[in-house]
C-alpha positions, 0 to 999 in steps of 0.5 A: 694140964699137959695137953699142948694143944689145949695150952696153945688154945688158952694162949690164943684165947688170950690173944684174941679176947684180951688183945695180949701180945703172943709172946706174953700169952705164950710165957703165961701159958708155959708158966702154968704147965710142965711140957717137954721140949718137943711139946713146948716147940709144938705149942710155940709153933701153933700159937705164933703160926696161928697168929701169923697166918690169921688172915689166910685161915679166916679166908679158908673159914669164909669160904667153907663155912655158912657163917664168916669167921667174924661171925663165929663164936670167938673161941670156936674160931680160935679152935678152927684156927688151930686145926686149919693151921696144922692142916695147911702149914704143918706137914709133919702132923698127920691130917687125922691127928690134926682133925681129931685133936681139934674136934677134941678141943671143941668138946673140951671147951664148950662146943660139944654141940658143934664138934661135928661142924668142926669135924666136917669143915676140917674134912671138907678142907682135906678133900678140897686140898687133896684135889688141888682145890685149896681155896687159897690158891684157886680163888680169883683175887681182885688184885695183886695186893689182895692176893698177896695179902690173903695168901701170905696173911698181911694187911693190904696197907703193908703189901701196897707199901711194899709193892710201891718200894720194891715191886710185886715179885720182890714183895712176895719174896718178902712176905714169904721171908717174914713167914719163916721161922727166925734165925738166931745169930750170936755176937762174939765177945772178943774181950772174953773169947774168939770166934774159933773157940766158940765154933769149936765149943758148939761142934762138941755139942753137935751144934752147926754154926756158920760165919757171916761175911763182913761181920767179924763177930757174927755166928749164925746157929743152924738147926735146933739148939735148945735153951739158950742159957744151956749153950756153951759159953753163955754163963762165961760171957763169951757171946750174946744173941744179936741179929747180924743187922743189929751188929752192923749198926754198931760197926757203922758207929765205930766206937773207939777206946777212951771215947765217950759214947751215948746210947739214947735208947739203949735197952735191952742193951745189944748195941750198948754192949757191942759198943763196949767190945769195940771200945775194948771196955775203955771209955764211958758209955751212957746207956739211956732209956725210960723203962727201968725194967728194960735197963735191969735186963741191960745190966744183967747182960752187961754183968754177964759179959763182965763189962765196966764202962757202962753207966746207966741213965734212967729217963727220956733222953729228950730231957737230958740237958747234962749231955749237951756237947758231951759225946764223941759218938751218939747212937739213936736206935729209935723206938719204931714199928719193928716192920723189919722184924715181923718174922720175930713178932708174930702179931706185929703185922696186925697191931700197926696202922698207917696212923700209928706209923705217922705218930712214931715218925714224929717221936723219932724226929724229936728224939733225933733233934735232941740226940744231935745236941749231945754230939761234940763239934765234929762228932758222929751220930748214928740213927737206926731203926729195925723198920723198913717204912720210909716214914720212919727212916728216909723221911726222918733223915731228910727232914733233920738234914733240911733243918740242920745244915751243919750236919751231913751224911757220912757214907760208910767207909767200912766193908758191909754185907749190904751196899749203901744207897746213893744217898749214903744210908744203909737199908737192909731188906730181909729177903735180900740179905738174910737178916732182919730188916733195918735202916741205919745212917751215920750223920757227921756234925761239921766242925764249927769255926 
């Protein structure tokens, strides 16, 4: 079976019917097919895009069909999502091709009797947009929150949260940013290569790159690049993939040669291996995680990068008494909602609720209180998340400092591409800084008398 739209349909059916994550459903769909690179890209775009824009597309169906989207047969709704996504968001696909292939999907998946309905709804949508009557843009919304939520396809609680932090105009910019395809950044391994050497290697493969200010190991790839493992320098361990904002975290930690470092939630290991590079692979870094399969990926990456100073520790870092007062520096890259990386995780916006954010915040507070016991007197702890939700960031830190008067924030002393807050922490807003949303803060334990 090599029809890319049928493969996209099967993946989306798994997402909607079984609650599968979009990336996992996509991997399973690809494992049963043999598509060329062009078709794989189309399937990926259709699946991620349809999931990402689900609220907007359901709104269009609600406006045009007699039955609301929630009342449509689930698999027919998925087929309509695929057709409308192509018409609204993929300019490179001719409208006639989008309509005809969607009608064919309906016929091939048990909806022959409704194929004329599918055809009629999609053609009605084309007529409306041709006459500047797109339901998404001509509707009188009840509020700014509703408008941004429907137009950009986000749950309203998230839109409201962002407006409270950065206002309406910037919230719209943030929504637009999260609906873009993500960039790919590399982190150069200076133990094996140099940024100039890798720039030259990529240039010979006609791959455009650009440097990122104040991040000496970061290189952003521009345009289509194909399979990662086929890029120059991959097997030699010259670089690894890591977003720029994640690279900032380890620079803030500032590991030095000969030190003992604990990475309390290490997998899949981007910041662990970055620490090794900054330590020049001299010293010891304990990489902890409770998920053995994720630690296996860390080990594979460390082996590819040819690193020797990592010691893997499987288990929950809240239960490692042997680490008390052991480390010069501790990194707690805490498990979080990932609300700073919504462009990378198509379905994450639909999986979270204010209630599970509250639970996440509680876990983060527990992990932080425990990780602090690993730090030697006078040592450093960096707390980081890839979320921009205050409950997982500022609230956790304020609560920790209130309970631990012998700790204080140590504002960054290095040049960063992001200006620290007056309090001394660093919050990366994606639409401002063109990198993943992140929060990071360096905490210093005051020396005991």
